[in-house]
KEPA-477890 format. One record per residue: residue number from 1; residue in one letter; x, y, z of N, C-alpha, C in turn. Coordinates in steps of 0.001 Angstrom, whole numbers, plus 500000, padded with zeros to 6 digits. Layout:
N
<rec><k>NUM</k><r>a</r><n_xx>X</n_xx><n_yy>Y</n_yy><n_zz>Z</n_zz><ca_xx>X</ca_xx><ca_yy>Y</ca_yy><ca_zz>Z</ca_zz><c_xx>X</c_xx><c_yy>Y</c_yy><c_zz>Z</c_zz></rec>
...
This chain:
101
<rec><k>1</k><r>m</r><n_xx>296387</n_xx><n_yy>071728</n_yy><n_zz>148744</n_zz><ca_xx>297428</ca_xx><ca_yy>072463</ca_yy><ca_zz>148167</ca_zz><c_xx>296619</c_xx><c_yy>073896</c_yy><c_zz>148191</c_zz></rec>
<rec><k>2</k><r>g</r><n_xx>296690</n_xx><n_yy>074804</n_yy><n_zz>149295</n_zz><ca_xx>296357</ca_xx><ca_yy>075578</ca_yy><ca_zz>148500</ca_zz><c_xx>296245</c_xx><c_yy>076603</c_yy><c_zz>148037</c_zz></rec>
<rec><k>3</k><r>v</r><n_xx>295800</n_xx><n_yy>077830</n_yy><n_zz>147294</n_zz><ca_xx>295739</ca_xx><ca_yy>078685</ca_yy><ca_zz>146911</ca_zz><c_xx>296791</c_xx><c_yy>079140</c_yy><c_zz>146577</c_zz></rec>
<rec><k>4</k><r>s</r><n_xx>297424</n_xx><n_yy>079849</n_yy><n_zz>147282</n_zz><ca_xx>298547</ca_xx><ca_yy>080475</ca_yy><ca_zz>147681</ca_zz><c_xx>299609</c_xx><c_yy>079634</c_yy><c_zz>147060</c_zz></rec>
<rec><k>5</k><r>a</r><n_xx>299725</n_xx><n_yy>077918</n_yy><n_zz>148129</n_zz><ca_xx>300803</ca_xx><ca_yy>077578</ca_yy><ca_zz>147295</ca_zz><c_xx>300658</c_xx><c_yy>076400</c_yy><c_zz>146055</c_zz></rec>
<rec><k>6</k><r>r</r><n_xx>299698</n_xx><n_yy>076394</n_yy><n_zz>145802</n_zz><ca_xx>299600</ca_xx><ca_yy>076273</ca_yy><ca_zz>144339</ca_zz><c_xx>299836</c_xx><c_yy>077227</c_yy><c_zz>143066</c_zz></rec>
<rec><k>7</k><r>n</r><n_xx>299558</n_xx><n_yy>078681</n_yy><n_zz>144176</n_zz><ca_xx>300241</ca_xx><ca_yy>079739</ca_yy><ca_zz>142995</ca_zz><c_xx>301710</c_xx><c_yy>079741</c_yy><c_zz>143479</c_zz></rec>
<rec><k>8</k><r>d</r><n_xx>302405</n_xx><n_yy>079542</n_yy><n_zz>144087</n_zz><ca_xx>303865</ca_xx><ca_yy>079555</ca_yy><ca_zz>144434</ca_zz><c_xx>304776</c_xx><c_yy>078393</c_yy><c_zz>143772</c_zz></rec>
<rec><k>9</k><r>d</r><n_xx>303941</n_xx><n_yy>077071</n_yy><n_zz>143765</n_zz><ca_xx>304256</ca_xx><ca_yy>076484</ca_yy><ca_zz>143158</ca_zz><c_xx>304682</c_xx><c_yy>076802</c_yy><c_zz>141459</c_zz></rec>
<rec><k>10</k><r>l</r><n_xx>302966</n_xx><n_yy>077036</n_yy><n_zz>140925</n_zz><ca_xx>303417</ca_xx><ca_yy>077839</ca_yy><ca_zz>139349</ca_zz><c_xx>304427</c_xx><c_yy>078704</c_yy><c_zz>139367</c_zz></rec>
<rec><k>11</k><r>a</r><n_xx>304419</n_xx><n_yy>079585</n_yy><n_zz>140009</n_zz><ca_xx>305395</ca_xx><ca_yy>080656</ca_yy><ca_zz>140053</ca_zz><c_xx>306598</c_xx><c_yy>080309</c_yy><c_zz>139809</c_zz></rec>
<rec><k>12</k><r>v</r><n_xx>307522</n_xx><n_yy>079229</n_yy><n_zz>140383</n_zz><ca_xx>308449</ca_xx><ca_yy>078608</ca_yy><ca_zz>140466</ca_zz><c_xx>308819</c_xx><c_yy>078163</c_yy><c_zz>139995</c_zz></rec>
<rec><k>13</k><r>r</r><n_xx>308043</n_xx><n_yy>077491</n_yy><n_zz>138870</n_zz><ca_xx>308176</ca_xx><ca_yy>076480</ca_yy><ca_zz>137637</ca_zz><c_xx>307978</c_xx><c_yy>077300</c_yy><c_zz>136600</c_zz></rec>
<rec><k>14</k><r>v</r><n_xx>307255</n_xx><n_yy>078342</n_yy><n_zz>136310</n_zz><ca_xx>307634</ca_xx><ca_yy>079371</ca_yy><ca_zz>135523</ca_zz><c_xx>308725</c_xx><c_yy>080108</c_yy><c_zz>135335</c_zz></rec>
<rec><k>15</k><r>a</r><n_xx>309282</n_xx><n_yy>080399</n_yy><n_zz>136375</n_zz><ca_xx>310778</ca_xx><ca_yy>080989</ca_yy><ca_zz>136863</ca_zz><c_xx>311983</c_xx><c_yy>080225</c_yy><c_zz>136627</c_zz></rec>
<rec><k>16</k><r>r</r><n_xx>311622</n_xx><n_yy>078647</n_yy><n_zz>136445</n_zz><ca_xx>312633</ca_xx><ca_yy>077938</ca_yy><ca_zz>136222</ca_zz><c_xx>312530</c_xx><c_yy>078054</c_yy><c_zz>134720</c_zz></rec>
<rec><k>17</k><r>l</r><n_xx>311539</n_xx><n_yy>078034</n_yy><n_zz>134026</n_zz><ca_xx>311017</ca_xx><ca_yy>077985</ca_yy><ca_zz>132194</ca_zz><c_xx>311931</c_xx><c_yy>078650</c_yy><c_zz>131727</c_zz></rec>
<rec><k>18</k><r>d</r><n_xx>312102</n_xx><n_yy>080117</n_yy><n_zz>132816</n_zz><ca_xx>312737</ca_xx><ca_yy>081239</ca_yy><ca_zz>131784</ca_zz><c_xx>314052</c_xx><c_yy>081207</c_yy><c_zz>132085</c_zz></rec>
<rec><k>19</k><r>i</r><n_xx>314391</n_xx><n_yy>080531</n_yy><n_zz>132853</n_zz><ca_xx>316084</ca_xx><ca_yy>079976</ca_yy><ca_zz>132599</ca_zz><c_xx>316283</c_xx><c_yy>079721</c_yy><c_zz>131881</c_zz></rec>
<rec><k>20</k><r>m</r><n_xx>315724</n_xx><n_yy>078213</n_yy><n_zz>131776</n_zz><ca_xx>315520</ca_xx><ca_yy>077325</ca_yy><ca_zz>130836</ca_zz><c_xx>315778</c_xx><c_yy>077873</c_yy><c_zz>129580</c_zz></rec>
<rec><k>21</k><r>a</r><n_xx>315072</n_xx><n_yy>078901</n_yy><n_zz>128975</n_zz><ca_xx>314607</ca_xx><ca_yy>079128</ca_yy><ca_zz>127632</ca_zz><c_xx>315985</c_xx><c_yy>079681</c_yy><c_zz>127479</c_zz></rec>
<rec><k>22</k><r>a</r><n_xx>316887</n_xx><n_yy>080171</n_yy><n_zz>127753</n_zz><ca_xx>317837</ca_xx><ca_yy>080432</ca_yy><ca_zz>127329</ca_zz><c_xx>319032</c_xx><c_yy>079290</c_yy><c_zz>126775</c_zz></rec>
<rec><k>23</k><r>h</r><n_xx>318974</n_xx><n_yy>078352</n_yy><n_zz>127136</n_zz><ca_xx>319537</ca_xx><ca_yy>077272</ca_yy><ca_zz>127340</ca_zz><c_xx>319287</c_xx><c_yy>075993</c_yy><c_zz>126977</c_zz></rec>
<rec><k>24</k><r>v</r><n_xx>318070</n_xx><n_yy>075540</n_yy><n_zz>126692</n_zz><ca_xx>317911</ca_xx><ca_yy>074431</ca_yy><ca_zz>126120</ca_zz><c_xx>316933</c_xx><c_yy>074334</c_yy><c_zz>124511</c_zz></rec>
<rec><k>25</k><r>r</r><n_xx>316546</n_xx><n_yy>073290</n_yy><n_zz>124644</n_zz><ca_xx>315876</ca_xx><ca_yy>073391</ca_yy><ca_zz>122576</ca_zz><c_xx>314462</c_xx><c_yy>073343</c_yy><c_zz>123354</c_zz></rec>
<rec><k>26</k><r>p</r><n_xx>313870</n_xx><n_yy>074346</n_yy><n_zz>122114</n_zz><ca_xx>312585</ca_xx><ca_yy>074208</ca_yy><ca_zz>122099</ca_zz><c_xx>311539</c_xx><c_yy>072880</c_yy><c_zz>122524</c_zz></rec>
<rec><k>27</k><r>r</r><n_xx>311634</n_xx><n_yy>072181</n_yy><n_zz>122092</n_zz><ca_xx>311179</ca_xx><ca_yy>071178</ca_yy><ca_zz>122262</ca_zz><c_xx>311729</c_xx><c_yy>070545</c_yy><c_zz>123666</c_zz></rec>
<rec><k>28</k><r>d</r><n_xx>312580</n_xx><n_yy>070742</n_yy><n_zz>124747</n_zz><ca_xx>312017</ca_xx><ca_yy>070762</ca_yy><ca_zz>126050</ca_zz><c_xx>311415</c_xx><c_yy>071691</c_yy><c_zz>127062</c_zz></rec>
<rec><k>29</k><r>l</r><n_xx>311653</n_xx><n_yy>072979</n_yy><n_zz>126221</n_zz><ca_xx>310606</ca_xx><ca_yy>074322</ca_yy><ca_zz>126462</ca_zz><c_xx>309607</c_xx><c_yy>073562</c_yy><c_zz>126694</c_zz></rec>
<rec><k>30</k><r>a</r><n_xx>309037</n_xx><n_yy>073114</n_yy><n_zz>125422</n_zz><ca_xx>307636</ca_xx><ca_yy>072468</ca_yy><ca_zz>124977</ca_zz><c_xx>307282</c_xx><c_yy>071189</c_yy><c_zz>126235</c_zz></rec>
<rec><k>31</k><r>t</r><n_xx>308032</n_xx><n_yy>070441</n_yy><n_zz>126765</n_zz><ca_xx>307629</ca_xx><ca_yy>069764</ca_yy><ca_zz>127360</ca_zz><c_xx>307729</c_xx><c_yy>070413</c_yy><c_zz>129283</c_zz></rec>
<rec><k>32</k><r>e</r><n_xx>308198</n_xx><n_yy>071584</n_yy><n_zz>129552</n_zz><ca_xx>307877</ca_xx><ca_yy>072220</ca_yy><ca_zz>130376</ca_zz><c_xx>306850</c_xx><c_yy>072607</c_yy><c_zz>130693</c_zz></rec>
<rec><k>33</k><r>v</r><n_xx>306928</n_xx><n_yy>073116</n_yy><n_zz>129494</n_zz><ca_xx>305279</ca_xx><ca_yy>074437</ca_yy><ca_zz>129101</ca_zz><c_xx>304373</c_xx><c_yy>073169</c_yy><c_zz>129538</c_zz></rec>
<rec><k>34</k><r>d</r><n_xx>304355</n_xx><n_yy>071971</n_yy><n_zz>128830</n_zz><ca_xx>303139</ca_xx><ca_yy>071196</ca_yy><ca_zz>129151</ca_zz><c_xx>302841</c_xx><c_yy>070604</c_yy><c_zz>130506</c_zz></rec>
<rec><k>35</k><r>a</r><n_xx>304276</n_xx><n_yy>070617</n_yy><n_zz>130928</n_zz><ca_xx>304016</ca_xx><ca_yy>069955</ca_yy><ca_zz>132462</ca_zz><c_xx>303183</c_xx><c_yy>070930</c_yy><c_zz>133480</c_zz></rec>
<rec><k>36</k><r>i</r><n_xx>303670</n_xx><n_yy>072302</n_yy><n_zz>133006</n_zz><ca_xx>303098</ca_xx><ca_yy>073714</ca_yy><ca_zz>133802</ca_zz><c_xx>301563</c_xx><c_yy>073794</c_yy><c_zz>133821</c_zz></rec>
<rec><k>37</k><r>r</r><n_xx>300995</n_xx><n_yy>073436</n_yy><n_zz>132348</n_zz><ca_xx>299948</ca_xx><ca_yy>073150</ca_yy><ca_zz>131981</ca_zz><c_xx>299149</c_xx><c_yy>072685</c_yy><c_zz>132559</c_zz></rec>
<rec><k>38</k><r>a</r><n_xx>299402</n_xx><n_yy>071198</n_yy><n_zz>132828</n_zz><ca_xx>298517</ca_xx><ca_yy>069673</ca_yy><ca_zz>133498</ca_zz><c_xx>298465</c_xx><c_yy>070057</c_yy><c_zz>134863</c_zz></rec>
<rec><k>39</k><r>v</r><n_xx>299438</n_xx><n_yy>071072</n_yy><n_zz>135744</n_zz><ca_xx>299804</ca_xx><ca_yy>071125</ca_yy><ca_zz>137251</ca_zz><c_xx>298683</c_xx><c_yy>072641</c_yy><c_zz>137258</c_zz></rec>
<rec><k>40</k><r>a</r><n_xx>298495</n_xx><n_yy>072918</n_yy><n_zz>136542</n_zz><ca_xx>297545</ca_xx><ca_yy>074412</ca_yy><ca_zz>136362</ca_zz><c_xx>295906</c_xx><c_yy>074036</c_yy><c_zz>135864</c_zz></rec>
<rec><k>41</k><r>e</r><n_xx>295862</n_xx><n_yy>072899</n_yy><n_zz>135220</n_zz><ca_xx>294880</ca_xx><ca_yy>072247</ca_yy><ca_zz>134839</ca_zz><c_xx>294428</c_xx><c_yy>071699</c_yy><c_zz>135805</c_zz></rec>
<rec><k>42</k><r>a</r><n_xx>294835</n_xx><n_yy>070653</n_yy><n_zz>136878</n_zz><ca_xx>294742</ca_xx><ca_yy>069872</ca_yy><ca_zz>137849</ca_zz><c_xx>294451</c_xx><c_yy>070744</c_yy><c_zz>138782</c_zz></rec>
<rec><k>43</k><r>a</r><n_xx>294773</n_xx><n_yy>071986</n_yy><n_zz>139067</n_zz><ca_xx>294193</ca_xx><ca_yy>072962</ca_yy><ca_zz>140332</ca_zz><c_xx>293288</c_xx><c_yy>074047</c_yy><c_zz>139447</c_zz></rec>
<rec><k>44</k><r>g</r><n_xx>293067</n_xx><n_yy>074172</n_yy><n_zz>138573</n_zz><ca_xx>292163</ca_xx><ca_yy>074848</ca_yy><ca_zz>137923</ca_zz><c_xx>292596</c_xx><c_yy>076384</c_yy><c_zz>137805</c_zz></rec>
<rec><k>45</k><r>v</r><n_xx>293354</n_xx><n_yy>076811</n_yy><n_zz>137541</n_zz><ca_xx>294310</ca_xx><ca_yy>078260</ca_yy><ca_zz>137693</ca_zz><c_xx>293920</c_xx><c_yy>077666</c_yy><c_zz>135471</c_zz></rec>
<rec><k>46</k><r>l</r><n_xx>292381</n_xx><n_yy>078541</n_yy><n_zz>135432</n_zz><ca_xx>292810</ca_xx><ca_yy>078489</ca_yy><ca_zz>133919</ca_zz><c_xx>293486</c_xx><c_yy>079744</c_yy><c_zz>133092</c_zz></rec>
<rec><k>47</k><r>p</r><n_xx>293599</n_xx><n_yy>080846</n_yy><n_zz>133833</n_zz><ca_xx>294381</ca_xx><ca_yy>081815</ca_yy><ca_zz>133178</ca_zz><c_xx>296509</c_xx><c_yy>081179</c_yy><c_zz>132686</c_zz></rec>
<rec><k>48</k><r>v</r><n_xx>296691</n_xx><n_yy>080382</n_yy><n_zz>133470</n_zz><ca_xx>297779</ca_xx><ca_yy>079576</ca_yy><ca_zz>133130</ca_zz><c_xx>297858</c_xx><c_yy>078610</c_yy><c_zz>131931</c_zz></rec>
<rec><k>49</k><r>v</r><n_xx>296954</n_xx><n_yy>078127</n_yy><n_zz>132256</n_zz><ca_xx>296289</ca_xx><ca_yy>076711</ca_yy><ca_zz>131167</ca_zz><c_xx>296679</c_xx><c_yy>077348</c_yy><c_zz>129655</c_zz></rec>
<rec><k>50</k><r>a</r><n_xx>295419</n_xx><n_yy>079177</n_yy><n_zz>129471</n_zz><ca_xx>295506</ca_xx><ca_yy>079203</ca_yy><ca_zz>128192</ca_zz><c_xx>296418</c_xx><c_yy>079805</c_yy><c_zz>128235</c_zz></rec>
<rec><k>51</k><r>v</r><n_xx>297866</n_xx><n_yy>080562</n_yy><n_zz>129020</n_zz><ca_xx>298546</ca_xx><ca_yy>081044</ca_yy><ca_zz>128288</ca_zz><c_xx>299945</c_xx><c_yy>079822</c_yy><c_zz>127947</c_zz></rec>
<rec><k>52</k><r>a</r><n_xx>299636</n_xx><n_yy>078744</n_yy><n_zz>128582</n_zz><ca_xx>300425</ca_xx><ca_yy>077711</ca_yy><ca_zz>128245</ca_zz><c_xx>300410</c_xx><c_yy>077030</c_yy><c_zz>127240</c_zz></rec>
<rec><k>53</k><r>r</r><n_xx>298739</n_xx><n_yy>077088</n_yy><n_zz>126910</n_zz><ca_xx>298564</ca_xx><ca_yy>076893</ca_yy><ca_zz>125726</ca_zz><c_xx>298848</c_xx><c_yy>077264</c_yy><c_zz>124467</c_zz></rec>
<rec><k>54</k><r>a</r><n_xx>298931</n_xx><n_yy>078672</n_yy><n_zz>124234</n_zz><ca_xx>299510</ca_xx><ca_yy>079586</ca_yy><ca_zz>123624</ca_zz><c_xx>300684</c_xx><c_yy>079389</c_yy><c_zz>123508</c_zz></rec>
<rec><k>55</k><r>l</r><n_xx>301762</n_xx><n_yy>079604</n_yy><n_zz>124463</n_zz><ca_xx>303214</ca_xx><ca_yy>079314</ca_yy><ca_zz>124454</ca_zz><c_xx>303244</c_xx><c_yy>077980</c_yy><c_zz>123702</c_zz></rec>
<rec><k>56</k><r>e</r><n_xx>302903</n_xx><n_yy>076911</n_yy><n_zz>123896</n_zz><ca_xx>303043</ca_xx><ca_yy>075725</ca_yy><ca_zz>123005</ca_zz><c_xx>302734</c_xx><c_yy>075900</c_yy><c_zz>121234</c_zz></rec>
<rec><k>57</k><r>s</r><n_xx>301184</n_xx><n_yy>076475</n_yy><n_zz>121390</n_zz><ca_xx>301491</ca_xx><ca_yy>076889</ca_yy><ca_zz>120004</ca_zz><c_xx>302225</c_xx><c_yy>077814</c_yy><c_zz>119292</c_zz></rec>
<rec><k>58</k><r>a</r><n_xx>302956</n_xx><n_yy>078659</n_yy><n_zz>120472</n_zz><ca_xx>304082</ca_xx><ca_yy>079397</ca_yy><ca_zz>119694</ca_zz><c_xx>305749</c_xx><c_yy>078601</c_yy><c_zz>119033</c_zz></rec>
<rec><k>59</k><r>l</r><n_xx>305532</n_xx><n_yy>077596</n_yy><n_zz>120018</n_zz><ca_xx>306671</ca_xx><ca_yy>076598</ca_yy><ca_zz>120306</ca_zz><c_xx>306426</c_xx><c_yy>075871</c_yy><c_zz>119354</c_zz></rec>
<rec><k>60</k><r>a</r><n_xx>305501</n_xx><n_yy>075415</n_yy><n_zz>119062</n_zz><ca_xx>305244</ca_xx><ca_yy>074019</ca_yy><ca_zz>117774</ca_zz><c_xx>305377</c_xx><c_yy>075185</c_yy><c_zz>116360</c_zz></rec>
<rec><k>61</k><r>r</r><n_xx>305079</n_xx><n_yy>076709</n_yy><n_zz>116206</n_zz><ca_xx>305292</ca_xx><ca_yy>077419</ca_yy><ca_zz>115096</ca_zz><c_xx>306832</c_xx><c_yy>077518</c_yy><c_zz>114880</c_zz></rec>
<rec><k>62</k><r>g</r><n_xx>307427</n_xx><n_yy>077573</n_yy><n_zz>115637</n_zz><ca_xx>308902</ca_xx><ca_yy>077300</ca_yy><ca_zz>115312</ca_zz><c_xx>309102</c_xx><c_yy>078965</c_yy><c_zz>116291</c_zz></rec>
<rec><k>63</k><r>e</r><n_xx>308411</n_xx><n_yy>080049</n_yy><n_zz>116934</n_zz><ca_xx>308983</ca_xx><ca_yy>081024</ca_yy><ca_zz>117252</ca_zz><c_xx>310083</c_xx><c_yy>080880</c_yy><c_zz>118365</c_zz></rec>
<rec><k>64</k><r>r</r><n_xx>310888</n_xx><n_yy>081728</n_yy><n_zz>118277</n_zz><ca_xx>311660</ca_xx><ca_yy>081693</ca_yy><ca_zz>119367</ca_zz><c_xx>311910</c_xx><c_yy>083503</c_yy><c_zz>119757</c_zz></rec>
<rec><k>65</k><r>g</r><n_xx>312952</n_xx><n_yy>083309</n_yy><n_zz>120870</n_zz><ca_xx>313463</ca_xx><ca_yy>084887</ca_yy><ca_zz>121111</ca_zz><c_xx>312136</c_xx><c_yy>085448</c_yy><c_zz>122276</c_zz></rec>
<rec><k>66</k><r>v</r><n_xx>312659</n_xx><n_yy>087099</n_yy><n_zz>121611</n_zz><ca_xx>311301</ca_xx><ca_yy>087833</ca_yy><ca_zz>122091</ca_zz><c_xx>309480</c_xx><c_yy>087345</c_yy><c_zz>122215</c_zz></rec>
<rec><k>67</k><r>i</r><n_xx>309273</n_xx><n_yy>086100</n_yy><n_zz>121288</n_zz><ca_xx>307947</ca_xx><ca_yy>085985</ca_yy><ca_zz>121483</ca_zz><c_xx>307747</c_xx><c_yy>085543</c_yy><c_zz>122085</c_zz></rec>
<rec><k>68</k><r>v</r><n_xx>308803</n_xx><n_yy>084246</n_yy><n_zz>122554</n_zz><ca_xx>309455</ca_xx><ca_yy>083446</ca_yy><ca_zz>123079</ca_zz><c_xx>308937</c_xx><c_yy>083195</c_yy><c_zz>124727</c_zz></rec>
<rec><k>69</k><r>s</r><n_xx>309853</n_xx><n_yy>084789</n_yy><n_zz>124741</n_zz><ca_xx>309807</ca_xx><ca_yy>085129</ca_yy><ca_zz>126154</ca_zz><c_xx>309423</c_xx><c_yy>085884</c_yy><c_zz>126357</c_zz></rec>
<rec><k>70</k><r>g</r><n_xx>308790</n_xx><n_yy>086288</n_yy><n_zz>126022</n_zz><ca_xx>307053</ca_xx><ca_yy>087506</ca_yy><ca_zz>126456</ca_zz><c_xx>306014</c_xx><c_yy>086892</c_yy><c_zz>127068</c_zz></rec>
<rec><k>71</k><r>w</r><n_xx>305931</n_xx><n_yy>085310</n_yy><n_zz>125843</n_zz><ca_xx>304510</ca_xx><ca_yy>084378</ca_yy><ca_zz>126520</ca_zz><c_xx>305303</c_xx><c_yy>084022</c_yy><c_zz>127774</c_zz></rec>
<rec><k>72</k><r>i</r><n_xx>306480</n_xx><n_yy>083467</n_yy><n_zz>128149</n_zz><ca_xx>306845</ca_xx><ca_yy>082986</ca_yy><ca_zz>129107</ca_zz><c_xx>306907</c_xx><c_yy>084018</c_yy><c_zz>130898</c_zz></rec>
<rec><k>73</k><r>s</r><n_xx>307088</n_xx><n_yy>085281</n_yy><n_zz>129976</n_zz><ca_xx>306408</ca_xx><ca_yy>086312</ca_yy><ca_zz>130977</ca_zz><c_xx>305033</c_xx><c_yy>086701</c_yy><c_zz>130736</c_zz></rec>
<rec><k>74</k><r>m</r><n_xx>304567</n_xx><n_yy>086306</n_yy><n_zz>130355</n_zz><ca_xx>302947</ca_xx><ca_yy>086763</ca_yy><ca_zz>130531</ca_zz><c_xx>302358</c_xx><c_yy>085321</c_yy><c_zz>130996</c_zz></rec>
<rec><k>75</k><r>l</r><n_xx>302737</n_xx><n_yy>084308</n_yy><n_zz>131527</n_zz><ca_xx>302510</ca_xx><ca_yy>082952</ca_yy><ca_zz>132267</ca_zz><c_xx>302516</c_xx><c_yy>082931</c_yy><c_zz>133337</c_zz></rec>
<rec><k>76</k><r>g</r><n_xx>304257</n_xx><n_yy>083936</n_yy><n_zz>133660</n_zz><ca_xx>304163</ca_xx><ca_yy>084296</ca_yy><ca_zz>134974</ca_zz><c_xx>303632</c_xx><c_yy>085518</c_yy><c_zz>135913</c_zz></rec>
<rec><k>77</k><r>e</r><n_xx>302375</n_xx><n_yy>086595</n_yy><n_zz>134967</n_zz><ca_xx>301736</ca_xx><ca_yy>086869</ca_yy><ca_zz>135168</ca_zz><c_xx>300204</c_xx><c_yy>086159</c_yy><c_zz>135632</c_zz></rec>
<rec><k>78</k><r>a</r><n_xx>300234</n_xx><n_yy>085070</n_yy><n_zz>134214</n_zz><ca_xx>298993</ca_xx><ca_yy>084775</ca_yy><ca_zz>135069</ca_zz><c_xx>299184</c_xx><c_yy>083660</c_yy><c_zz>136106</c_zz></rec>
<rec><k>79</k><r>a</r><n_xx>300062</n_xx><n_yy>083470</n_yy><n_zz>136468</n_zz><ca_xx>300516</ca_xx><ca_yy>082712</ca_yy><ca_zz>137792</ca_zz><c_xx>300064</c_xx><c_yy>083172</c_yy><c_zz>138671</c_zz></rec>
<rec><k>80</k><r>g</r><n_xx>300508</n_xx><n_yy>084849</n_yy><n_zz>138232</n_zz><ca_xx>300700</ca_xx><ca_yy>085487</ca_yy><ca_zz>139984</ca_zz><c_xx>299259</c_xx><c_yy>086532</c_yy><c_zz>140196</c_zz></rec>
<rec><k>81</k><r>c</r><n_xx>298269</n_xx><n_yy>086420</n_yy><n_zz>139033</n_zz><ca_xx>297142</ca_xx><ca_yy>087531</ca_yy><ca_zz>138749</ca_zz><c_xx>295752</c_xx><c_yy>086977</c_yy><c_zz>139843</c_zz></rec>
<rec><k>82</k><r>g</r><n_xx>296135</n_xx><n_yy>085930</n_yy><n_zz>140672</n_zz><ca_xx>295428</ca_xx><ca_yy>085430</ca_yy><ca_zz>141566</ca_zz><c_xx>293561</c_xx><c_yy>085009</c_yy><c_zz>140800</c_zz></rec>
<rec><k>83</k><r>r</r><n_xx>293714</n_xx><n_yy>085111</n_yy><n_zz>139822</n_zz><ca_xx>292600</ca_xx><ca_yy>084742</ca_yy><ca_zz>139407</ca_zz><c_xx>292291</c_xx><c_yy>083475</c_yy><c_zz>138631</c_zz></rec>
<rec><k>84</k><r>s</r><n_xx>290989</n_xx><n_yy>082692</n_yy><n_zz>138464</n_zz><ca_xx>290713</ca_xx><ca_yy>081277</ca_yy><ca_zz>137963</ca_zz><c_xx>289610</c_xx><c_yy>080984</c_yy><c_zz>136724</c_zz></rec>
<rec><k>85</k><r>d</r><n_xx>288961</n_xx><n_yy>082543</n_yy><n_zz>136154</n_zz><ca_xx>287887</ca_xx><ca_yy>082597</ca_yy><ca_zz>136253</ca_zz><c_xx>288405</c_xx><c_yy>082837</c_yy><c_zz>134136</c_zz></rec>
<rec><k>86</k><r>a</r><n_xx>287614</n_xx><n_yy>082255</n_yy><n_zz>133587</n_zz><ca_xx>287592</ca_xx><ca_yy>082497</ca_yy><ca_zz>131723</ca_zz><c_xx>287982</c_xx><c_yy>083774</c_yy><c_zz>131741</c_zz></rec>
<rec><k>87</k><r>a</r><n_xx>286999</n_xx><n_yy>084849</n_yy><n_zz>132524</n_zz><ca_xx>287415</ca_xx><ca_yy>086023</ca_yy><ca_zz>131804</ca_zz><c_xx>288279</c_xx><c_yy>086344</c_yy><c_zz>132231</c_zz></rec>
<rec><k>88</k><r>a</r><n_xx>289664</n_xx><n_yy>086350</n_yy><n_zz>132537</n_zz><ca_xx>290768</ca_xx><ca_yy>086811</ca_yy><ca_zz>133231</ca_zz><c_xx>291480</c_xx><c_yy>085466</c_yy><c_zz>131927</c_zz></rec>
<rec><k>89</k><r>s</r><n_xx>291332</n_xx><n_yy>084234</n_yy><n_zz>131776</n_zz><ca_xx>292136</ca_xx><ca_yy>083339</ca_yy><ca_zz>130956</ca_zz><c_xx>292079</c_xx><c_yy>084290</c_yy><c_zz>129099</c_zz></rec>
<rec><k>90</k><r>n</r><n_xx>290798</n_xx><n_yy>084968</n_yy><n_zz>129304</n_zz><ca_xx>290242</ca_xx><ca_yy>085677</ca_yy><ca_zz>127931</ca_zz><c_xx>291511</c_xx><c_yy>086454</c_yy><c_zz>128174</c_zz></rec>
<rec><k>91</k><r>a</r><n_xx>291253</n_xx><n_yy>087652</n_yy><n_zz>129433</n_zz><ca_xx>291788</ca_xx><ca_yy>088912</ca_yy><ca_zz>129092</ca_zz><c_xx>293590</c_xx><c_yy>088764</c_yy><c_zz>128628</c_zz></rec>
<rec><k>92</k><r>f</r><n_xx>293744</n_xx><n_yy>087562</n_yy><n_zz>129098</n_zz><ca_xx>295366</ca_xx><ca_yy>087373</ca_yy><ca_zz>129442</ca_zz><c_xx>295768</c_xx><c_yy>086850</c_yy><c_zz>127870</c_zz></rec>
<rec><k>93</k><r>l</r><n_xx>294723</n_xx><n_yy>086381</n_yy><n_zz>126872</n_zz><ca_xx>295090</ca_xx><ca_yy>085878</ca_yy><ca_zz>125598</ca_zz><c_xx>295011</c_xx><c_yy>087301</c_yy><c_zz>124430</c_zz></rec>
<rec><k>94</k><r>a</r><n_xx>293959</n_xx><n_yy>087688</n_yy><n_zz>124895</n_zz><ca_xx>293668</ca_xx><ca_yy>088782</ca_yy><ca_zz>124230</ca_zz><c_xx>295498</c_xx><c_yy>090257</c_yy><c_zz>123807</c_zz></rec>
<rec><k>95</k><r>a</r><n_xx>295413</n_xx><n_yy>089992</n_yy><n_zz>125439</n_zz><ca_xx>296889</ca_xx><ca_yy>090607</ca_yy><ca_zz>125519</ca_zz><c_xx>297991</c_xx><c_yy>090454</c_yy><c_zz>124798</c_zz></rec>
<rec><k>96</k><r>g</r><n_xx>298406</n_xx><n_yy>088911</n_yy><n_zz>125143</n_zz><ca_xx>299525</ca_xx><ca_yy>088129</ca_yy><ca_zz>124077</ca_zz><c_xx>299001</c_xx><c_yy>087726</c_yy><c_zz>122480</c_zz></rec>
<rec><k>97</k><r>a</r><n_xx>297909</n_xx><n_yy>087878</n_yy><n_zz>122164</n_zz><ca_xx>297087</ca_xx><ca_yy>088032</ca_yy><ca_zz>120866</ca_zz><c_xx>298246</c_xx><c_yy>089635</c_yy><c_zz>120053</c_zz></rec>
<rec><k>98</k><r>l</r><n_xx>297886</n_xx><n_yy>090933</n_yy><n_zz>120967</n_zz><ca_xx>297887</ca_xx><ca_yy>091727</ca_yy><ca_zz>121064</ca_zz><c_xx>299712</c_xx><c_yy>091786</c_yy><c_zz>120840</c_zz></rec>
<rec><k>99</k><r>r</r><n_xx>300155</n_xx><n_yy>091530</n_yy><n_zz>121381</n_zz><ca_xx>301692</ca_xx><ca_yy>091918</ca_yy><ca_zz>121550</ca_zz><c_xx>302516</c_xx><c_yy>090689</c_yy><c_zz>120724</c_zz></rec>
<rec><k>100</k><r>y</r><n_xx>301953</n_xx><n_yy>089379</n_yy><n_zz>120940</n_zz><ca_xx>302959</ca_xx><ca_yy>088425</ca_yy><ca_zz>120605</ca_zz><c_xx>302397</c_xx><c_yy>087762</c_yy><c_zz>119106</c_zz></rec>
<rec><k>101</k><r>n</r><n_xx>301387</n_xx><n_yy>088251</n_yy><n_zz>118116</n_zz><ca_xx>301324</ca_xx><ca_yy>087827</ca_yy><ca_zz>116994</ca_zz><c_xx>300691</c_xx><c_yy>088344</c_yy><c_zz>116185</c_zz></rec>
């Protein structure tokens, strides 16, 4: 699977997660986030891995609503950023920490 196809797959999964967020229990969201993280990890897409972990942590803390939606949005941005390096991961986490923590 090429970089573009991999990112497209992640983007589709994140879009599906965004739709699910309004209708499913947090543990079901966490299961889907874990699946997204696993795909991203296998593909080496570090920004998606980092944001997925942050989203998993937010769900584990009992966060709901705007915070979860924000992390899901950021997850989509990470999937579409086209970068796979640690610096991009850190930038996404820093932005998320400012916005959602």
